[in-house]
Structures are given as C-alpha cells and as structure tokens.
TORVEXFI-87990 format. One line per field, with one value per atom (N, C-alpha, C): residue number from 1; residue in three letters; atom name; x, y, z. Coordinates in pm, 1 decimal. Layout:
N
mipa = c(NUM|...) .
kolse = c(ALA|...) .
nuro = c(CA|...) .
east = c(X|...) .
north = c(Y|...) .
up = c(Z|...) .
% end
This chain:
170
mipa = c(1|1|1|2|2|2|3|3|3|4|4|4|5|5|5|6|6|6|7|7|7|8|8|8|9|9|9|10|10|10|11|11|11|12|12|12|13|13|13|14|14|14|15|15|15|16|16|16|17|17|17|18|18|18|19|19|19|20|20|20|21|21|21|22|22|22|23|23|23|24|24|24|25|25|25|26|26|26|27|27|27|28|28|28|29|29|29|30|30|30|31|31|31|32|32|32|33|33|33|34|34|34|35|35|35|36|36|36|37|37|37|38|38|38|39|39|39|40|40|40|41|41|41|42|42|42|43|43|43|44|44|44|45|45|45|46|46|46|47|47|47|48|48|48|49|49|49|50|50|50|51|51|51|52|52|52|53|53|53|54|54|54|55|55|55|56|56|56|57|57|57|58|58|58|59|59|59|60|60|60|61|61|61|62|62|62|63|63|63|64|64|64|65|65|65|66|66|66|67|67|67|68|68|68|69|69|69|70|70|70|71|71|71|72|72|72|73|73|73|74|74|74|75|75|75|76|76|76|77|77|77|78|78|78|79|79|79|80|80|80|81|81|81|82|82|82|83|83|83|84|84|84|85|85|85|86|86|86|87|87|87|88|88|88|89|89|89|90|90|90|91|91|91|92|92|92|93|93|93|94|94|94|95|95|95|96|96|96|97|97|97|98|98|98|99|99|99|100|100|100|101|101|101|102|102|102|103|103|103|104|104|104|105|105|105|106|106|106|107|107|107|108|108|108|109|109|109|110|110|110|111|111|111|112|112|112|113|113|113|114|114|114|115|115|115|116|116|116|117|117|117|118|118|118|119|119|119|120|120|120|121|121|121|122|122|122|123|123|123|124|124|124|125|125|125|126|126|126|127|127|127|128|128|128|129|129|129|130|130|130|131|131|131|132|132|132|133|133|133|134|134|134|135|135|135|136|136|136|137|137|137|138|138|138|139|139|139|140|140|140|141|141|141|142|142|142|143|143|143|144|144|144|145|145|145|146|146|146|147|147|147|148|148|148|149|149|149|150|150|150|151|151|151|152|152|152|153|153|153|154|154|154|155|155|155|156|156|156|157|157|157|158|158|158|159|159|159|160|160|160|161|161|161|162|162|162|163|163|163|164|164|164|165|165|165|166|166|166|167|167|167|168|168|168|169|169|169|170|170|170) .
kolse = c(UNK|UNK|UNK|UNK|UNK|UNK|UNK|UNK|UNK|UNK|UNK|UNK|UNK|UNK|UNK|UNK|UNK|UNK|UNK|UNK|UNK|UNK|UNK|UNK|UNK|UNK|UNK|UNK|UNK|UNK|UNK|UNK|UNK|UNK|UNK|UNK|UNK|UNK|UNK|UNK|UNK|UNK|UNK|UNK|UNK|UNK|UNK|UNK|UNK|UNK|UNK|UNK|UNK|UNK|UNK|UNK|UNK|UNK|UNK|UNK|UNK|UNK|UNK|UNK|UNK|UNK|UNK|UNK|UNK|UNK|UNK|UNK|UNK|UNK|UNK|UNK|UNK|UNK|UNK|UNK|UNK|UNK|UNK|UNK|UNK|UNK|UNK|UNK|UNK|UNK|UNK|UNK|UNK|UNK|UNK|UNK|UNK|UNK|UNK|UNK|UNK|UNK|UNK|UNK|UNK|UNK|UNK|UNK|UNK|UNK|UNK|UNK|UNK|UNK|UNK|UNK|UNK|UNK|UNK|UNK|UNK|UNK|UNK|UNK|UNK|UNK|UNK|UNK|UNK|UNK|UNK|UNK|UNK|UNK|UNK|UNK|UNK|UNK|UNK|UNK|UNK|UNK|UNK|UNK|UNK|UNK|UNK|UNK|UNK|UNK|UNK|UNK|UNK|UNK|UNK|UNK|UNK|UNK|UNK|UNK|UNK|UNK|UNK|UNK|UNK|UNK|UNK|UNK|UNK|UNK|UNK|UNK|UNK|UNK|UNK|UNK|UNK|UNK|UNK|UNK|UNK|UNK|UNK|UNK|UNK|UNK|UNK|UNK|UNK|UNK|UNK|UNK|UNK|UNK|UNK|UNK|UNK|UNK|UNK|UNK|UNK|UNK|UNK|UNK|UNK|UNK|UNK|UNK|UNK|UNK|UNK|UNK|UNK|UNK|UNK|UNK|UNK|UNK|UNK|UNK|UNK|UNK|UNK|UNK|UNK|UNK|UNK|UNK|UNK|UNK|UNK|UNK|UNK|UNK|UNK|UNK|UNK|UNK|UNK|UNK|UNK|UNK|UNK|UNK|UNK|UNK|UNK|UNK|UNK|UNK|UNK|UNK|UNK|UNK|UNK|UNK|UNK|UNK|UNK|UNK|UNK|UNK|UNK|UNK|UNK|UNK|UNK|UNK|UNK|UNK|UNK|UNK|UNK|UNK|UNK|UNK|UNK|UNK|UNK|UNK|UNK|UNK|UNK|UNK|UNK|UNK|UNK|UNK|UNK|UNK|UNK|UNK|UNK|UNK|UNK|UNK|UNK|UNK|UNK|UNK|UNK|UNK|UNK|UNK|UNK|UNK|UNK|UNK|UNK|UNK|UNK|UNK|UNK|UNK|UNK|UNK|UNK|UNK|UNK|UNK|UNK|UNK|UNK|UNK|UNK|UNK|UNK|UNK|UNK|UNK|UNK|UNK|UNK|UNK|UNK|UNK|UNK|UNK|UNK|UNK|UNK|UNK|UNK|UNK|UNK|UNK|UNK|UNK|UNK|UNK|UNK|UNK|UNK|UNK|UNK|UNK|UNK|UNK|UNK|UNK|UNK|UNK|UNK|UNK|UNK|UNK|UNK|UNK|UNK|UNK|UNK|UNK|UNK|UNK|UNK|UNK|UNK|UNK|UNK|UNK|UNK|UNK|UNK|UNK|UNK|UNK|UNK|UNK|UNK|UNK|UNK|UNK|UNK|UNK|UNK|UNK|UNK|UNK|UNK|UNK|UNK|UNK|UNK|UNK|UNK|UNK|UNK|UNK|UNK|UNK|UNK|UNK|UNK|UNK|UNK|UNK|UNK|UNK|UNK|UNK|UNK|UNK|UNK|UNK|UNK|UNK|UNK|UNK|UNK|UNK|UNK|UNK|UNK|UNK|UNK|UNK|UNK|UNK|UNK|UNK|UNK|UNK|UNK|UNK|UNK|UNK|UNK|UNK|UNK|UNK|UNK|UNK|UNK|UNK|UNK|UNK|UNK|UNK|UNK|UNK|UNK|UNK|UNK|UNK|UNK|UNK|UNK|UNK|UNK|UNK|UNK|UNK|UNK|UNK|UNK|UNK|UNK|UNK|UNK|UNK|UNK|UNK|UNK|UNK|UNK|UNK|UNK|UNK|UNK|UNK|UNK|UNK|UNK|UNK|UNK|UNK|UNK|UNK|UNK|UNK|UNK|UNK|UNK|UNK|UNK|UNK|UNK|UNK|UNK|UNK) .
nuro = c(N|CA|C|N|CA|C|N|CA|C|N|CA|C|N|CA|C|N|CA|C|N|CA|C|N|CA|C|N|CA|C|N|CA|C|N|CA|C|N|CA|C|N|CA|C|N|CA|C|N|CA|C|N|CA|C|N|CA|C|N|CA|C|N|CA|C|N|CA|C|N|CA|C|N|CA|C|N|CA|C|N|CA|C|N|CA|C|N|CA|C|N|CA|C|N|CA|C|N|CA|C|N|CA|C|N|CA|C|N|CA|C|N|CA|C|N|CA|C|N|CA|C|N|CA|C|N|CA|C|N|CA|C|N|CA|C|N|CA|C|N|CA|C|N|CA|C|N|CA|C|N|CA|C|N|CA|C|N|CA|C|N|CA|C|N|CA|C|N|CA|C|N|CA|C|N|CA|C|N|CA|C|N|CA|C|N|CA|C|N|CA|C|N|CA|C|N|CA|C|N|CA|C|N|CA|C|N|CA|C|N|CA|C|N|CA|C|N|CA|C|N|CA|C|N|CA|C|N|CA|C|N|CA|C|N|CA|C|N|CA|C|N|CA|C|N|CA|C|N|CA|C|N|CA|C|N|CA|C|N|CA|C|N|CA|C|N|CA|C|N|CA|C|N|CA|C|N|CA|C|N|CA|C|N|CA|C|N|CA|C|N|CA|C|N|CA|C|N|CA|C|N|CA|C|N|CA|C|N|CA|C|N|CA|C|N|CA|C|N|CA|C|N|CA|C|N|CA|C|N|CA|C|N|CA|C|N|CA|C|N|CA|C|N|CA|C|N|CA|C|N|CA|C|N|CA|C|N|CA|C|N|CA|C|N|CA|C|N|CA|C|N|CA|C|N|CA|C|N|CA|C|N|CA|C|N|CA|C|N|CA|C|N|CA|C|N|CA|C|N|CA|C|N|CA|C|N|CA|C|N|CA|C|N|CA|C|N|CA|C|N|CA|C|N|CA|C|N|CA|C|N|CA|C|N|CA|C|N|CA|C|N|CA|C|N|CA|C|N|CA|C|N|CA|C|N|CA|C|N|CA|C|N|CA|C|N|CA|C|N|CA|C|N|CA|C|N|CA|C|N|CA|C|N|CA|C|N|CA|C|N|CA|C|N|CA|C|N|CA|C|N|CA|C|N|CA|C|N|CA|C|N|CA|C|N|CA|C|N|CA|C|N|CA|C|N|CA|C|N|CA|C|N|CA|C|N|CA|C|N|CA|C|N|CA|C|N|CA|C|N|CA|C|N|CA|C|N|CA|C|N|CA|C|N|CA|C|N|CA|C|N|CA|C|N|CA|C|N|CA|C|N|CA|C|N|CA|C|N|CA|C|N|CA|C) .
east = c(2328.0|2218.7|2147.3|2023.2|1945.7|1914.1|1930.7|1899.2|1748.3|1708.9|1565.0|1523.7|1613.4|1583.2|1520.9|1446.9|1396.7|1512.7|1494.5|1588.2|1526.9|1605.9|1559.9|1651.3|1590.0|1665.0|1656.7|1774.1|1778.7|1860.2|1843.3|1917.7|1834.0|1896.2|1829.6|1708.6|1616.9|1509.0|1574.3|1518.0|1575.0|1684.9|1711.1|1819.5|1773.0|1642.3|1591.4|1541.1|1516.2|1473.7|1345.7|1249.1|1121.5|1134.9|1196.5|1205.0|1294.2|1405.1|1493.9|1426.7|1358.5|1289.9|1185.7|1108.9|1004.9|1067.1|1172.1|1235.8|1306.8|1376.0|1448.2|1353.1|1238.0|1142.1|1090.2|1068.2|1024.7|1133.5|1257.0|1369.5|1385.7|1370.1|1390.3|1261.5|1151.3|1019.8|983.0|998.2|963.7|855.8|786.4|685.0|754.1|702.2|758.1|670.2|733.5|662.8|731.6|657.0|707.7|646.5|729.2|679.7|608.6|663.3|596.5|455.8|443.4|312.0|216.9|268.2|185.5|140.3|227.4|190.1|77.8|92.6|-10.6|-143.2|-138.5|-261.9|-325.5|-245.1|-302.0|-357.8|-296.3|-340.2|-437.2|-453.8|-539.8|-500.4|-369.4|-314.8|-176.1|-135.8|1.3|94.1|218.5|314.6|329.8|332.0|344.2|227.3|107.3|-9.4|2.6|52.4|71.0|169.2|279.3|379.0|317.1|243.8|192.3|78.0|-4.8|-116.6|-72.7|14.4|43.7|189.1|277.4|417.9|501.6|632.4|725.9|717.0|698.0|693.3|581.4|463.5|350.6|385.0|442.6|479.9|576.3|676.4|777.4|716.0|615.6|547.0|473.5|403.7|332.0|433.4|540.6|645.0|701.9|725.8|780.6|682.8|557.7|455.6|442.4|431.7|411.7|538.7|654.1|781.0|799.3|778.2|798.4|702.7|580.8|483.2|533.1|575.6|614.0|752.9|839.4|971.6|960.5|845.8|818.5|767.4|746.2|698.8|804.7|769.0|865.6|871.7|985.5|1003.0|968.3|1026.9|993.3|1116.2|1096.0|1189.3|1116.2|1178.6|1113.3|1191.7|1121.2|1180.0|1142.8|1242.8|1218.6|1216.6|1145.6|1152.8|1293.7|1331.0|1465.9|1509.6|1415.1|1449.1|1424.0|1371.5|1333.2|1447.4|1562.8|1675.3|1740.2|1703.7|1754.1|1691.8|1570.0|1495.9|1559.8|1597.1|1668.2|1586.2|1455.6|1370.5|1363.8|1349.6|1344.4|1479.3|1586.4|1720.4|1745.5|1705.5|1723.0|1645.5|1522.8|1440.8|1503.5|1559.3|1627.4|1745.1|1821.8|1939.8|1897.9|1783.6|1736.6|1679.5|1595.0|1515.0|1557.5|1649.3|1667.7|1814.9|1836.3|1963.9|1940.3|2013.8|1992.8|2099.1|2053.8|2139.5|2123.8|2234.0|2234.9|2263.7|2168.2|2187.4|2255.0|2385.1|2466.7|2504.9|2481.1|2511.3|2595.6|2663.5|2732.5|2627.9|2667.0|2574.7|2512.3|2595.2|2545.5|2429.3|2438.3|2332.4|2201.2|2208.0|2087.0|2032.4|2119.6|2076.1|2003.4|2061.6|2001.4|1861.1|1845.7|1717.5|1608.6|1647.5|1543.2|1527.1|1623.5|1615.9|1488.5|1409.2|1282.8|1173.8|1192.2|1090.7|969.7|853.6|731.1|691.8|746.8|716.3|799.2|893.4|985.7|963.9|865.0|828.2|942.5|1032.0|1141.9|1243.9|1254.4|1357.7|1306.4|1177.1|1120.9|1170.1|1190.4|1234.4|1382.4|1456.2|1598.1|1684.1|1793.4|1892.1|1975.3|2054.9|2142.3|2240.1|2288.4|2378.9|2311.3|2186.4|2112.3|2084.5|2057.4|2037.3|2167.9|2279.7|2410.0|2431.9|2393.3|2406.4|2316.7|2195.4|2103.6|2162.0|2219.4|2282.9|2396.2|2479.3|2592.9|2545.0|2442.2|2387.7|2329.6|2250.7|2186.4|2285.5|2391.5|2490.7|2555.8|2565.2|2620.1|2535.8|2405.4|2314.7|2313.5|2308.0|2306.0|2429.1|2541.2|2665.0|2656.8|2553.4|2532.4|2459.4|2426.4|2357.2|2450.9|2392.3|2473.4|2563.4|2510.7|2584.2|2566.8|2673.8|2669.9|2692.3|2598.5|2610.5|2645.2|2764.7|2803.2|2739.1|2636.0|2553.4|2602.6|2704.0|2743.5|2766.5|2834.9|2868.8|2788.8|2680.2|2600.4|2464.7|2410.7|2272.0|2182.6|2052.6|1958.2|1983.7|2004.3|2024.2|2148.7|2255.1|2378.1|2359.2|2284.7|2256.0|2175.6|2072.6|1986.7|2067.0|2151.9|2234.7|2329.5|2386.0|2478.0|2405.2|2287.5|2210.0|2167.6|2117.5|2069.2|2184.3|2302.4|2418.8|2454.2|2457.5|2489.2|2380.2|2255.2|2142.4|2145.3|2175.0|2176.7|2286.2|2393.9|2507.4|2525.9|2432.5|2441.8|2400.0) .
north = c(-1215.3|-1301.5|-1357.1|-1325.8|-1366.4|-1515.8|-1584.0|-1726.9|-1745.0|-1859.2|-1886.2|-1985.9|-2013.7|-2105.9|-2030.6|-2104.9|-2048.0|-2026.8|-1935.4|-1917.7|-1987.0|-2072.0|-2135.4|-2091.7|-2039.6|-1998.5|-2110.3|-2154.7|-2260.3|-2211.9|-2281.1|-2247.1|-2276.2|-2256.3|-2282.4|-2190.5|-2238.3|-2150.0|-2028.2|-1911.9|-1790.0|-1728.2|-1786.5|-1732.5|-1619.5|-1594.5|-1482.5|-1521.0|-1648.2|-1693.8|-1623.1|-1612.1|-1550.3|-1400.2|-1330.8|-1184.3|-1145.4|-1214.5|-1185.1|-1224.9|-1338.0|-1385.2|-1287.6|-1229.1|-1132.3|-1012.7|-958.2|-839.8|-875.2|-988.1|-1034.4|-1056.7|-1116.0|-1142.6|-1012.9|-911.7|-781.5|-721.0|-725.7|-668.4|-734.5|-866.8|-941.7|-960.9|-906.2|-919.7|-1066.1|-1143.1|-1285.0|-1308.6|-1419.5|-1456.8|-1508.0|-1470.8|-1522.4|-1635.4|-1747.7|-1863.2|-1903.6|-1898.6|-1941.9|-2079.4|-2183.7|-2320.7|-2339.2|-2284.6|-2298.1|-2237.0|-2123.1|-2057.8|-2145.5|-2205.3|-2293.0|-2416.7|-2467.5|-2582.2|-2541.7|-2424.8|-2378.1|-2357.5|-2303.4|-2283.4|-2417.8|-2513.7|-2641.9|-2721.4|-2707.9|-2782.2|-2702.3|-2575.0|-2485.3|-2484.2|-2488.9|-2489.5|-2427.3|-2374.0|-2325.4|-2446.9|-2427.0|-2537.3|-2593.9|-2508.2|-2557.3|-2649.3|-2618.4|-2703.4|-2836.5|-2833.0|-2957.0|-3047.6|-2989.9|-3067.3|-3129.0|-3047.3|-3099.3|-3198.8|-3179.4|-3271.2|-3401.2|-3388.9|-3504.7|-3550.2|-3469.1|-3506.8|-3463.3|-3476.7|-3431.9|-3515.7|-3647.4|-3734.9|-3691.9|-3667.3|-3620.5|-3488.7|-3395.7|-3265.8|-3281.9|-3368.2|-3386.3|-3441.6|-3526.9|-3579.6|-3467.4|-3384.3|-3269.6|-3172.7|-3146.9|-3056.1|-3104.4|-3233.9|-3288.3|-3268.0|-3304.2|-3292.4|-3147.4|-3055.1|-2914.3|-2854.9|-2888.8|-2836.7|-2881.6|-3009.7|-3061.5|-2994.0|-2968.8|-2899.6|-2759.6|-2682.3|-2543.8|-2529.8|-2627.8|-2622.4|-2637.7|-2685.3|-2696.5|-2566.8|-2466.2|-2335.7|-2273.0|-2159.9|-2085.0|-1942.3|-1878.4|-1736.8|-1708.8|-1788.6|-1775.4|-1769.4|-1703.2|-1711.1|-1795.1|-1905.4|-2000.2|-2009.8|-1989.4|-2004.9|-2143.8|-2232.2|-2366.4|-2360.8|-2453.5|-2466.1|-2508.2|-2485.5|-2515.7|-2659.5|-2753.1|-2894.3|-2945.2|-2861.3|-2906.0|-2963.1|-2899.3|-2937.9|-3067.9|-3113.2|-3239.6|-3355.8|-3334.8|-3436.8|-3457.7|-3581.8|-3613.3|-3577.2|-3600.1|-3568.7|-3418.0|-3343.6|-3197.5|-3144.9|-3197.7|-3153.6|-3183.0|-3299.6|-3338.5|-3242.8|-3209.6|-3117.3|-2978.0|-2936.4|-2806.3|-2804.8|-2911.2|-2918.8|-2913.5|-2972.5|-2980.7|-2847.9|-2785.3|-2670.7|-2535.1|-2532.9|-2410.2|-2378.2|-2255.1|-2213.4|-2202.3|-2278.9|-2276.8|-2191.2|-2114.3|-2024.2|-2055.6|-2092.1|-2118.1|-1987.5|-1941.6|-1822.9|-1869.8|-1856.9|-1911.9|-1803.7|-1832.3|-1741.2|-1814.7|-1739.3|-1800.8|-1871.4|-1984.1|-2059.3|-1972.2|-1887.3|-1804.5|-1716.0|-1665.5|-1578.0|-1654.9|-1774.7|-1857.5|-1899.8|-1945.4|-1987.8|-1873.1|-1753.6|-1635.6|-1609.0|-1627.4|-1597.8|-1700.5|-1827.3|-1930.7|-1993.4|-1972.0|-2033.7|-1989.4|-2085.1|-2062.4|-1994.0|-1988.9|-1925.7|-2017.5|-1965.0|-2044.5|-2071.3|-1990.9|-2009.2|-2121.9|-2177.9|-2278.7|-2410.5|-2490.3|-2610.5|-2709.9|-2716.0|-2811.1|-2767.0|-2636.5|-2584.2|-2548.1|-2546.0|-2490.6|-2561.3|-2692.1|-2766.0|-2800.5|-2744.3|-2775.7|-2681.0|-2734.0|-2650.0|-2580.1|-2482.9|-2415.2|-2515.5|-2608.1|-2712.3|-2800.3|-2835.7|-2918.2|-2841.3|-2712.0|-2630.0|-2625.2|-2609.8|-2611.2|-2743.9|-2853.8|-2985.4|-2995.2|-2941.2|-2940.9|-2859.7|-2745.0|-2661.4|-2738.9|-2802.9|-2879.6|-2991.7|-3063.5|-3174.5|-3124.7|-3019.9|-2967.7|-2900.4|-2843.3|-2774.0|-2868.0|-2995.5|-3094.8|-3097.7|-3083.4|-3082.9|-2946.1|-2841.7|-2705.9|-2681.1|-2741.9|-2720.4|-2777.6|-2855.4|-2910.0|-2810.6|-2694.1|-2591.9|-2539.2|-2470.2|-2411.4|-2299.1|-2219.3|-2102.6|-2088.7|-2048.5|-2023.5|-1874.1|-1810.5|-1668.6|-1655.7|-1607.0|-1583.4|-1451.1|-1460.9|-1344.8|-1266.5|-1316.0|-1261.0|-1110.7|-1058.3|-915.2|-834.7|-893.6|-826.9|-786.7|-676.2|-642.7|-703.5|-690.7|-753.1|-709.5|-581.0|-527.9|-589.7|-602.7|-661.2|-809.2|-881.4|-1022.6|-1033.9|-951.0|-951.0|-915.8|-814.6|-775.4|-886.7|-954.6|-1064.6|-1176.8|-1213.3|-1319.9|-1275.9|-1153.5|-1109.1|-1095.7|-1054.7|-1048.8|-1187.2|-1285.1|-1422.4|-1472.0|-1447.4|-1492.1|-1430.0|-1302.1|-1232.2|-1284.6|-1338.3|-1380.8|-1530.4|-1602.2|-1748.3|-1806.7) .
up = c(-2805.5|-2849.8|-2728.1|-2713.3|-2597.3|-2605.3|-2492.7|-2485.4|-2499.7|-2555.1|-2563.0|-2455.4|-2364.1|-2254.6|-2138.1|-2056.0|-1931.4|-1835.7|-1743.8|-1634.1|-1513.2|-1448.2|-1324.9|-1211.7|-1106.6|-988.3|-885.7|-840.7|-741.0|-621.6|-510.9|-390.6|-268.5|-155.0|-28.3|-9.5|74.2|116.5|179.3|154.0|208.7|124.2|5.9|-77.5|-169.2|-173.7|-252.8|-390.7|-412.7|-546.0|-592.6|-505.0|-543.1|-564.1|-468.7|-482.8|-600.4|-617.8|-730.7|-862.1|-861.4|-981.4|-1033.9|-942.0|-982.0|-1054.4|-995.5|-1054.3|-1184.8|-1185.0|-1303.8|-1421.4|-1394.4|-1502.4|-1564.3|-1480.9|-1533.8|-1621.2|-1571.9|-1645.8|-1783.2|-1787.9|-1913.0|-1993.5|-1939.6|-2003.6|-2025.0|-1918.5|-1917.8|-1811.2|-1821.4|-1723.1|-1597.6|-1480.4|-1355.9|-1303.4|-1270.2|-1214.6|-1085.3|-976.9|-846.4|-818.1|-819.5|-803.9|-669.8|-562.3|-432.0|-435.8|-502.7|-515.4|-597.9|-705.3|-789.7|-711.1|-624.5|-540.5|-445.5|-382.2|-289.8|-361.6|-483.8|-561.3|-596.5|-640.2|-682.9|-565.1|-448.5|-329.7|-243.2|-278.2|-201.2|-52.9|-29.4|106.6|106.3|220.2|237.7|243.0|202.7|203.8|343.9|444.8|582.7|619.6|568.1|594.3|521.4|398.1|320.5|395.0|442.6|517.8|642.6|719.8|846.9|826.2|722.9|697.2|630.6|528.4|443.7|446.9|501.8|511.9|392.4|409.2|306.3|179.0|194.3|76.1|-19.7|35.8|-45.4|-113.8|-34.7|-89.6|-207.3|-193.0|-298.5|-426.7|-413.3|-533.4|-607.7|-532.4|-590.8|-651.9|-578.6|-626.5|-760.2|-771.1|-895.3|-1011.7|-989.7|-1095.1|-1143.7|-1050.1|-1085.8|-1146.6|-1090.1|-1144.0|-1289.2|-1316.4|-1452.1|-1550.6|-1505.6|-1590.8|-1628.2|-1529.7|-1555.6|-1616.4|-1594.1|-1657.4|-1808.6|-1854.5|-1997.8|-2058.4|-1975.5|-2024.3|-2113.9|-2172.1|-2252.2|-2200.9|-2224.1|-2188.1|-2042.5|-1953.4|-1812.0|-1723.2|-1609.6|-1497.6|-1393.7|-1353.1|-1263.4|-1132.9|-1023.5|-891.2|-840.7|-832.1|-779.2|-627.0|-566.3|-421.8|-382.4|-257.0|-210.7|-235.0|-226.6|-246.7|-386.6|-474.1|-608.0|-690.5|-686.8|-772.2|-724.1|-604.4|-550.6|-629.2|-677.1|-751.6|-889.5|-920.3|-1045.4|-1169.1|-1167.3|-1284.2|-1307.5|-1200.3|-1211.3|-1261.1|-1203.7|-1243.0|-1391.0|-1436.8|-1578.2|-1669.9|-1631.7|-1710.8|-1712.0|-1599.6|-1592.6|-1690.0|-1691.5|-1779.2|-1926.5|-1956.6|-2094.9|-2145.6|-2066.5|-2111.9|-2059.2|-1964.3|-1888.1|-1862.7|-1823.2|-1767.1|-1617.1|-1538.8|-1394.4|-1326.5|-1230.5|-1154.1|-1005.6|-942.9|-799.3|-727.6|-648.3|-565.0|-436.7|-434.0|-326.5|-226.3|-100.2|10.1|113.0|198.6|311.6|397.9|455.5|540.2|649.5|711.7|822.4|777.1|656.0|603.8|592.4|535.0|518.0|654.3|741.4|875.4|944.5|936.7|999.1|942.3|813.2|747.9|778.5|795.8|805.6|943.3|1033.1|1165.1|1236.5|1278.8|1351.5|1267.5|1135.2|1051.2|1036.5|1069.1|1059.1|913.6|821.8|678.9|616.6|691.4|639.8|713.3|669.7|745.2|762.8|668.1|678.3|783.0|805.1|895.4|1034.2|1051.8|1176.2|1302.3|1295.4|1414.1|1412.7|1319.0|1308.0|1391.0|1440.7|1508.1|1399.3|1439.6|1343.5|1281.5|1359.6|1308.7|1204.5|1230.3|1134.4|1005.1|1016.2|895.8|815.8|885.8|817.7|743.7|806.7|741.3|618.4|628.4|514.4|398.0|429.7|327.6|260.8|341.6|290.0|196.9|240.1|161.3|28.1|34.9|-86.8|-180.8|-126.1|-209.4|-310.4|-276.7|-371.1|-498.5|-483.2|-598.3|-665.7|-584.4|-640.6|-727.4|-689.9|-765.6|-907.5|-936.3|-1070.8|-1162.0|-1109.4|-1190.4|-1299.2|-1397.5|-1505.2|-1454.0|-1360.9|-1312.2|-1162.1|-1096.8|-953.2|-931.9|-865.0|-834.0|-686.0|-657.8|-519.9|-478.0|-397.4|-363.2|-242.4|-173.4|-43.2|-40.2|-138.5|-133.7|-235.6|-285.5|-388.5|-332.9|-384.9|-352.0|-460.8|-443.1|-538.0|-681.8|-701.0|-836.5|-900.2|-822.3|-876.9|-911.0|-828.2|-856.0|-985.9|-997.1|-1116.4|-1241.2|-1231.7|-1346.5|-1388.2|-1290.4|-1319.2|-1396.1|-1347.9|-1413.0|-1552.6|-1566.3|-1697.6|-1798.2|-1751.7|-1840.9|-1894.8|-1806.5|-1848.7|-1944.7|-1911.3|-1992.8|-2132.3|-2139.0|-2267.3|-2362.4|-2303.2|-2386.7|-2392.7|-2336.7|-2333.6|-2467.8) .
% end
C-alpha cells in the first residue's frame, strides 16, 4: 500500500538529497521539489549570494517560509536544505505531512564533498574539524527523522530502492 505522504530527504549538504530526489521522484511518479532551488527562484539570487548579502539569519527566515509552503504539497519528493530540519517548525510539519529520510554518510565522506566548496556558503570558511562538529550537531536533529538510510556502502540506485521500498509499504 503506497503512502500518501510526501517524501522529505534530509541530511548534510553534499549528502545527495537533490540528485537522489530527482531520480526517486521519477521512479515513484511524484513531483520533485528542491527547497534550495525554490529559495533561489524566490530571491532571484544564488544561496551563496543571499548568505553574503543578508546573512544566515535572513536566509533561515526565507528557508522556513518556503519550506513550510512546499511541505504542504501533495505527491512530492522534497529535498530540504541541509539546515532545514534543524528548524522546529519545519521539523514539525515534516512529522505531520511527510515521511522523512535521513541520507546518512560517514563524516569523512561529507567533509570530502563539501570542504572548500564554493557552492556551500556555510562550509566555505570552515576547517575539516569545524565541518565535523557541524555534522555532529546536526545529526542530533537528523536522527529525529522517520527513517535513517546508511548510505556508506550503497550506490544511488540502492539508496533509491531502499527509500521507495519503505515508502511503498509505509
């Protein structure tokens, strides 16, 4: 019996939420919504520009407004920004309307993917140790998701199959 809830992908930046979400939505014939992309469209700016012009606090307010709007959608796979699930209002809405999946990777994998990445405004000036601390801090919130997918030894197809199997029988 297929769930009628949205699927929300959560996890650190660089965990594959967007790329996995796109493929997963096609497989399940659901709409794909990337919250970071929706923020960029609404602000007519890249996230890195929003951070540098207005700061993180401004970004988080926009992120909350847009996330809450799209979490109310139906028949969707939603990729939350890395910090989205930290927000209590967003997390509450996810619990109410959605099945949340934490794409969990070893810290080293995430650090390798995001260290010095210009596309990751929050991580660009962080040391590897600071990124590890950020992962540790956020993991406390990510662990509140409905499902945790240990992605370490899986390829994209296996991750997608795992999520769709759980979704189909939830």
